C-alpha positions, -999 to +999 in steps of 0.1 A: -151+902+138-119+886+123-135+856+107-145+845+072-174+820+069-175+798+038-210+784+030-210+755+005-243+753-014-256+729-040-291+730-056-307+746-025-316+783-024-339+783+007-316+765+031-286+785+019-305+818+023-316+808+059-280+798+068-265+831+056-292+852+074-283+834+106-246+844+104-232+874+122-232+904+098-197+915+110-182+883+095-169+881+060-192+856+042-184+837+011-211+815-006-197+789-029-223+777-054-211+742-061-224+738-097-262+744-091-286+747-119-291+781-136-322+792-117-305+784-084-274+802-095-294+833-104-313+833-071-282+828-050-262+854-069-290+880-065-295+873-028-257+875-021-255+908-039-284+922-018-267+910+014-232+922+006-220+886+005-194+873-019-208+848-044-184+823-060-195+800-088-175+768-090-186+759-126-194+723-116-200+701-086-165+699-071-175+680-040-172+691-004-134+694-001-126+712-033-156+734-029-145+745+005-109+750-005-122+772-034-142+793-010-113+798+015-091+811-014-116+840-016-114+849+021-092+876+037-095+872+075-074+855+102-099+828+110-122+807+088-153+787+094-164+760+070-201+757+070-227+734+054-257+753+040-283+732+059-276+748+093-289+777+114-264+794+137-276+804+172-266+837+188-230+840+200-220+806+185-194+822+163-180+843+191-177+813+214-158+793+187-134+821+180-127+824+217-117+787+218-092+794+190-074+820+211-057+790+228-027+783+204-030+746+213-064+744+197-064+736+160-101+735+153-132+743+173-165+725+169-200+736+182-228+717+199-251+705+171-289+700+176-316+688+152-345+710+141-364+695+170-337+706+195-322+671+201-285+669+205-268+656+174-231+662+180-213+632+167-177+620+172-156+589+170-123+573+175-097+568+148-097+532+137-068+517+157-059+480+158-076+477+192-108+493+179-108+472+147-103+439+165-128+448+192-154+454+165-146+422+148-148+401+179-177+418+196-156+430+225-167+466+217-201+457+232-186+454+266-156+477+263-170+512+255-135+527+251-130+504+221-161+514+203-158+534+171-182+561+183-173+583+213-188+611+233-178+644+217-158+656+247-136+624+244-137+619+206-106+617+184-126+634+156-159+653+154-183+658+125-179+692+110-210+709+095-196+741+111-159+741+121-137+770+130-100+772+124-072+798+122-064+804+086-027+796+095-038+762+107-059+756+076-030+765+054-006+743+075-027+712+069-030+719+032-067+728+034-095+702+033-082+668+020-095+665-015-090+627-016-127+622-010-155+637-031-180+635-002-179+621+034-151+616+059-135+650+051-141+660+088-123+629+101-093+636+077-093+672+088-092+663+125-064+638+118-044+665+100-049+690+129-037+665+154-007+656+133+003+693+137+004+687+175-028+706+182-061+694+198-097+698+190-120+720+211-156+709+216-177+740+225-212+728+235-224+762+244-218+773+208-250+759+193-260+753+157-290+736+143-282+711+116-306+693+092-284+662+088-277+650+053-303+674+038-284+676+005-275+639+003-311+628+011-323+646-020-299+626-041-295+592-024-315+566-005-307+557+032-289+526+019-268+546-006-259+571+021-248+543+045-228+526+018-210+558+008-203+569+043-189+535+052-167+533+021-152+567+028-147+559+065-128+527+057-108+544+029-098+573+051-089+550+081-068+529+058-050+559+043-043+576+076-032+545+095-005+531+073+003+494+077-015+493+111-044+511+095-047+484+068-047+457+095-073+476+116-096+483+087-095+446+075-104+435+110-132+461+113-146+451+079-147+415+091-170+426+119-192+445+095-196+415+073-204+393+102-231+416+114-246+419+079-247+381+077-264+377+111-289+406+108-290+413+071-314+442+068-310+465+037-290+491+056-266+466+071-261+450+037-254+485+022-228+492+050-211+458+042-209+467+005-194+501+014-169+485+038-156+461+011-155+489-015-134+510+010-109+482+014-106+477-024-106+514-034-074+529-047 
């Protein structure tokens, strides 16, 4: 099996162990320990040695992008898969994703994602164009589904990436995972970079993984903090990718976010509004 799978772990031995055990044994597997505490390091290192898996210690918490890029530098096969540690891979999922990459027009392949309860969790969205930004600001997105920021995965501009497959050549061509962000929106930036290379995304719903969404983040941050950070990085990425039009689109979108927070100001909406403003102001 010509694929290397990089699993990024932080302070979580049990989920990392379960993830690795669900991966095909024929794959080259690299576990990046992203600065866990000593007892987690020791447990992961021993487990990887028992499984014949390469263990890489980052030395500190590098964040998602830098941690993944570190792991890929330790791989040797023609295809790579970037994997969160809070997933379980169903049978044949990797084979199906690799089959999608046989099409040279496909730059990245994404699986169907389900929750631990088996509910579909695959998420996708549209890049923040001026039309989407102004539709959100004016409320037109409520009646014009094609101008909503979220989109069905088969029609999405970008997909969330707890488990994404790419050819190593494509990964290198886009410069790896964009290290601009410490955490969140890396998947959107990656999809943008793939599309800038003239390639498309493949959504492969029959390749199934189970994902415990935000398992790592929820141990560190509250729901409000997660919402704030996600929104900040979404706005920052959209502004960076879109140039002048992106700055106009994000400003309009943030106006809609602030209006919604003012009308229905529950704690999560207020956190989203704070994140949106931070995204506009961030360097």
